[in-house]
C-alpha positions as CSV (number, residue, x, y, z in Angstrom):
1,M,146.1,-97.4,-245.1
2,P,143.6,-99.0,-247.6
3,T,141.8,-102.1,-246.4
4,I,141.3,-105.3,-248.5
5,E,137.7,-104.1,-249.0
6,D,138.9,-100.8,-250.3
7,T,141.4,-102.4,-252.7
8,D,138.8,-104.9,-253.9
9,S,136.4,-102.0,-254.4
10,S,139.0,-100.1,-256.4
11,L,139.7,-103.1,-258.6
12,R,136.0,-103.5,-259.2
13,T,135.8,-99.8,-260.2
14,A,138.7,-100.2,-262.6
15,R,137.2,-103.3,-264.1
16,S,133.9,-101.6,-264.4
17,L,135.6,-98.6,-266.1
18,N,137.3,-100.9,-268.6
19,V,134.0,-102.6,-269.4
20,Y,132.3,-99.2,-269.7
21,E,134.9,-97.9,-272.1
22,S,134.7,-101.2,-274.1
23,N,131.0,-100.8,-274.4
24,I,131.4,-97.2,-275.7
25,A,133.9,-98.4,-278.3
26,I,131.4,-101.1,-279.4
27,C,128.6,-98.5,-279.8
28,L,130.9,-96.2,-281.8
29,K,132.2,-99.0,-284.0
30,A,128.6,-100.2,-284.7
31,F,127.7,-96.6,-285.7
32,A,130.7,-96.4,-288.0
33,S,129.7,-99.7,-289.6
34,K,126.2,-98.4,-290.1
35,C,127.6,-95.2,-291.7
36,E,129.6,-97.3,-294.2
37,S,126.3,-98.7,-295.6
38,L,124.7,-95.3,-296.1
39,T,124.4,-93.4,-299.4
40,V,123.7,-89.7,-299.8
41,E,120.2,-90.6,-301.1
42,M,119.5,-92.5,-297.9
43,L,120.7,-89.6,-295.8
44,R,118.6,-87.2,-297.7
45,K,115.6,-89.5,-297.2
46,Q,116.3,-89.5,-293.5
47,F,116.5,-85.7,-293.3
48,Y,113.4,-85.0,-295.3
49,S,111.4,-87.5,-293.3
50,L,112.0,-85.5,-290.1
51,P,108.8,-84.3,-288.5
52,Q,107.4,-80.9,-289.6
53,P,105.3,-78.7,-287.3
54,N,101.5,-78.7,-287.6
55,P,99.8,-75.3,-287.3
56,K,97.7,-76.7,-284.5
57,E,100.9,-77.1,-282.5
58,Y,101.9,-73.4,-282.5
59,V,98.7,-71.4,-281.9
60,V,100.3,-68.8,-279.6
61,F,103.1,-68.2,-282.1
62,G,100.4,-67.3,-284.7
63,D,98.6,-64.9,-282.4
64,P,98.7,-61.4,-284.1
65,S,99.7,-59.8,-280.9
66,N,102.9,-61.9,-280.9
67,A,103.9,-61.3,-284.5
68,C,106.3,-58.5,-283.5
69,K,108.1,-60.9,-281.1
70,N,109.0,-63.5,-283.8
71,R,112.2,-62.9,-285.6
72,Y,111.1,-65.0,-288.6
73,S,107.5,-65.7,-289.6
74,N,108.3,-69.1,-291.0
75,I,110.0,-70.5,-287.8
76,P,107.2,-71.5,-285.4
77,C,107.4,-71.9,-281.7
78,L,105.7,-75.0,-280.3
79,D,103.0,-74.4,-277.6
80,S,103.7,-77.6,-275.7
81,S,107.3,-76.8,-274.8
82,R,107.4,-73.0,-275.0
83,I,108.8,-70.9,-272.2
84,L,106.2,-68.9,-270.4
85,L,107.3,-65.5,-269.0
86,E,105.1,-65.4,-265.9
87,F,105.9,-61.7,-265.1
88,L,104.4,-60.8,-268.5
89,L,101.5,-63.3,-268.2
90,F,98.8,-60.6,-268.1
91,E,100.4,-58.4,-270.8
92,S,99.5,-58.5,-274.5
93,G,100.6,-61.9,-275.8
94,G,100.3,-63.7,-272.5
95,G,104.0,-63.9,-271.6
96,Y,105.1,-65.2,-275.0
97,I,108.7,-65.6,-276.0
98,H,110.1,-67.5,-278.9
99,A,111.9,-70.2,-276.8
100,N,111.4,-73.8,-276.1
101,R,112.5,-76.1,-273.3
102,V,114.2,-79.4,-274.4
103,T,113.9,-82.5,-272.3
104,Y,115.5,-85.8,-273.1
105,P,116.0,-88.7,-270.7
106,L,119.7,-89.0,-271.2
107,L,120.6,-85.3,-270.9
108,R,122.4,-84.3,-267.7
109,N,121.3,-80.7,-267.9
110,E,118.3,-78.8,-269.3
111,F,118.5,-76.8,-272.5
112,I,116.4,-73.9,-273.6
113,I,116.7,-73.0,-277.3
114,T,115.7,-69.5,-278.4
115,Q,116.0,-67.1,-281.3
116,S,118.3,-64.2,-281.3
117,R,116.9,-60.9,-280.0
118,I,114.9,-58.8,-282.4
119,Q,115.7,-55.2,-283.0
120,E,112.9,-53.9,-280.8
121,G,112.3,-56.8,-278.5
122,D,110.2,-56.3,-275.4
123,V,112.6,-58.4,-273.3
124,F,116.3,-57.8,-273.8
125,V,119.0,-58.6,-271.2
126,S,122.5,-57.4,-272.0
127,S,124.1,-58.5,-268.7
128,I,122.9,-59.9,-265.4
129,E,124.2,-60.6,-262.0
130,L,122.1,-62.6,-259.5
131,R,122.8,-62.3,-255.8
132,Y,121.1,-63.8,-252.8
133,L,122.8,-62.9,-249.5
134,A,126.4,-64.1,-250.1
135,N,125.5,-66.3,-253.0
136,R,126.2,-65.4,-256.7
137,R,125.3,-66.9,-260.0
138,T,127.8,-66.6,-262.9
139,V,126.6,-66.6,-266.5
140,I,129.2,-67.9,-269.0
141,H,128.6,-66.8,-272.6
142,Y,130.1,-68.6,-275.5
143,H,130.0,-66.6,-278.7
144,W,131.0,-68.2,-282.0
145,T,131.7,-65.7,-284.7
146,G,132.9,-68.2,-287.3
147,W,129.8,-70.3,-287.8
148,P,127.7,-68.8,-290.6
149,D,123.9,-69.2,-290.7
150,C,122.5,-72.4,-292.3
151,T,125.9,-74.1,-292.4
152,D,127.6,-76.9,-290.5
153,R,130.5,-76.6,-288.1
154,E,133.8,-77.4,-289.8
155,R,135.9,-77.3,-286.6
156,S,135.1,-79.7,-283.8
157,D,137.5,-78.8,-280.9
158,D,135.5,-75.8,-279.8
159,V,132.2,-77.6,-280.2
160,F,133.3,-80.5,-278.0
161,H,134.8,-78.1,-275.4
162,A,131.6,-76.1,-275.2
163,E,129.5,-79.3,-274.8
164,T,131.7,-80.4,-271.9
165,S,131.8,-77.0,-270.3
166,T,128.0,-76.6,-270.2
167,R,127.2,-80.1,-269.0
168,K,127.0,-79.2,-265.3
169,Q,124.4,-76.4,-265.6
170,N,121.3,-75.5,-267.4
171,T,122.0,-73.9,-270.8
172,F,120.4,-71.4,-273.1
173,V,121.4,-71.8,-276.8
174,H,120.6,-69.3,-279.5
175,C,121.6,-68.4,-283.0
176,S,119.6,-66.3,-285.4
177,A,116.4,-68.3,-285.8
178,G,117.3,-70.7,-282.9
179,V,116.8,-73.9,-285.0
180,G,119.8,-74.5,-287.2
181,R,123.1,-74.0,-285.4
182,S,121.4,-74.1,-282.0
183,G,119.5,-77.3,-282.8
184,T,122.8,-78.9,-284.1
185,I,124.5,-78.1,-280.8
186,V,121.7,-79.6,-278.7
187,A,121.4,-82.6,-281.0
188,L,125.1,-83.3,-280.7
189,E,124.9,-83.3,-276.9
190,M,122.0,-85.8,-277.2
191,C,124.2,-87.9,-279.3
192,L,127.1,-87.7,-276.9
193,M,124.9,-88.6,-273.9
194,T,123.6,-91.6,-275.9
195,I,127.2,-92.7,-276.3
196,A,127.9,-92.1,-272.6
197,N,125.0,-94.4,-271.8
198,T,126.4,-97.0,-274.2
199,L,123.2,-97.1,-276.3
200,P,122.9,-97.5,-280.0
201,I,123.4,-94.1,-281.8
202,D,120.4,-93.2,-284.1
203,I,120.8,-89.7,-285.3
204,H,117.5,-89.7,-287.2
205,A,115.6,-90.7,-284.0
206,I,117.5,-88.2,-281.9
207,V,116.7,-85.3,-284.2
208,C,113.1,-86.5,-284.3
209,S,113.0,-86.3,-280.5
210,L,114.5,-82.9,-280.5
211,R,111.9,-81.6,-283.0
212,Q,109.2,-82.6,-280.6
213,F,110.4,-79.7,-278.5
214,R,111.9,-77.2,-281.0
215,A,110.3,-77.1,-284.4
216,M,112.7,-77.4,-287.4
217,A,115.7,-78.0,-285.1
218,V,118.8,-79.0,-287.2
219,Q,117.5,-76.9,-290.1
220,T,119.6,-77.9,-293.1
221,F,120.7,-81.1,-294.7
222,E,124.4,-80.0,-294.2
223,Q,123.8,-79.6,-290.5
224,Y,122.2,-83.0,-290.3
225,I,125.2,-84.5,-292.0
226,S,127.5,-82.7,-289.6
227,L,126.1,-84.7,-286.7
228,Y,127.3,-87.9,-288.4
229,K,130.7,-86.4,-289.0
230,L,131.0,-85.0,-285.5
231,V,130.0,-88.4,-283.9
232,L,132.5,-90.2,-286.1
233,L,135.2,-87.7,-285.3
234,F,134.5,-88.1,-281.6
235,G,135.0,-91.8,-282.0
236,Q,138.3,-91.3,-283.9
237,Q,139.6,-88.8,-281.4
238,N,139.0,-91.3,-278.6
239,G,140.6,-94.2,-280.4
240,C,137.4,-96.1,-280.9
241,I,137.2,-95.7,-284.7
242,N,139.9,-96.0,-287.3
243,S,140.0,-93.8,-290.4
244,E,139.7,-96.9,-292.6
245,D,136.5,-97.9,-290.7
246,V,134.7,-94.9,-292.4
247,E,136.7,-94.5,-295.5
248,S,133.8,-95.3,-297.8
249,F,131.4,-93.0,-296.0
250,Y,133.7,-90.0,-296.3
251,R,134.3,-90.8,-299.9
252,V,130.5,-90.7,-300.5
253,L,130.3,-87.4,-298.8
254,Q,133.3,-86.0,-300.7
255,V,131.8,-86.9,-304.0
256,A,128.6,-85.1,-303.0
257,R,130.7,-82.2,-301.8
258,L,129.3,-82.5,-298.2
């Protein structure tokens, strides 16, 4: 039978939950209000002010011995956050792979963003099973076939489902170049964790933070806009934002065909 202390604790928990949900709603409503004041020109200015990589930041990427390991010559891999393959450390290229580790204080899991495999890659894993005594590790692979390169994501249900499903374990994300669609997925998770911590949502600052680890992440303006739309949709689906709260913002995007 629950004691008075147990009941009081349960009540405090319920009250805390109500306050927490209220704070999330406040954050999302504030974000919606900010969106209502934005124009396409302001959004473009945000996007084109995102940090661009400096050649001094991707020296290993530019090493001639690693050229064959890069899917695209114009998508650099930053030295400071690149994944080092220790078992290839003494081979040509020094254990290089076009992949970066993303760290962000609010993320619950670690992300590694990488390019898709190249035709003749020196490292290619088609399937893997890890066992240690009676322990096993399971790899779950989400494969989206309906998300064309350099575009945004029109459907949200599968995106939100994938974000939730991968939150309890470290996650590799890749597309073709590993910056556009992959960057959008990780940036969205950074946005959702910002909401979960009831902090102000600043998409420009979030993408800037992401680009410190993965150069050119969220590659196109359309993908950048999709982050705004997905966060607003998340708020609407959870009853924190009404359609009339963002009517002007969507009208602006519609006129610009975004």
